[in-house]
C-alpha positions in Angstrom: 41.1 28.9 -9.9 41.0 29.9 -6.3 37.8 31.5 -6.3 36.3 28.5 -8.4 37.6 26.2 -5.9 35.9 27.9 -3.2 32.6 28.7 -4.9 32.6 24.7 -5.6 33.2 24.0 -1.7 30.5 26.3 -0.7 28.0 24.6 -3.3 28.9 21.1 -2.1 28.1 22.2 1.6 25.0 23.9 0.7 24.0 20.8 -1.3 25.4 18.6 1.8 23.1 20.2 4.6 19.9 20.5 2.0 17.3 17.9 2.5 13.7 17.4 1.7 10.9 15.9 3.9 7.7 14.5 3.3 5.5 14.0 6.2 2.5 11.7 5.3 0.1 9.7 7.3 -2.1 6.9 6.4 -4.4 4.7 8.3 -6.2 1.4 7.2 -8.9 -0.1 9.4 -10.7 -3.6 9.0 -14.2 -4.0 10.3 -16.4 -7.2 10.8 -19.9 -8.2 12.0 -21.3 -11.1 13.4 -25.3 -11.3 12.4 -27.5 -13.0 14.9 -30.8 -12.2 13.1 -31.1 -11.0 9.6 -31.6 -7.1 9.3 -31.6 -4.8 6.5 -30.0 -1.8 6.3 -30.6 1.7 4.8 -28.0 4.4 4.1 -29.8 8.0 5.2 -26.4 10.1 5.0 -22.6 9.4 4.7 -20.9 9.2 7.6 -18.1 12.1 8.3 -15.8 11.7 11.1 -14.2 15.5 10.3 -10.9 15.7 10.8 -8.9 13.4 13.6 -5.5 13.9 15.2 -4.0 10.9 16.5 -1.4 10.0 19.0 1.0 7.3 20.0 -2.2 5.9 22.5 -5.1 4.3 21.0 -8.4 6.2 20.5 -11.8 6.1 19.6 -14.0 7.8 17.6 -17.9 7.6 17.8 -20.8 9.0 15.8 -24.2 8.9 17.5 -27.8 8.3 15.7 -28.2 11.9 16.2 -25.0 13.1 14.8 -23.0 14.1 17.7 -19.1 12.9 17.7 -17.5 11.9 20.6 -13.6 10.5 21.3 -11.7 9.1 23.8 -8.2 7.7 24.2 -5.8 9.1 21.7 -8.4 10.6 19.1 -9.2 14.0 18.9 -11.3 16.1 16.4 -9.2 19.2 15.2 -11.5 22.3 14.0 -10.9 23.0 10.7 -12.7 26.4 9.5 -14.2 26.6 12.8 -16.2 23.4 12.4 -15.6 19.9 13.5 
């Protein structure tokens, strides 16, 4: 009986200190535009911003027409597999 109580106490301590943690991050953004003159837009390629790490500071990620990517503020590009 003493061994059973000892086992139950140890099991309760182990279960009491075990916890699961699932870190998840999501972001939602809105976009808007005011068209002064009618324009036509044609898709050439998909936009791919790569992997971006954020911080507590606001940041900006820009893709130039030549495909160059620049960041400012709290946004940082992260190399995954050797490529950004």
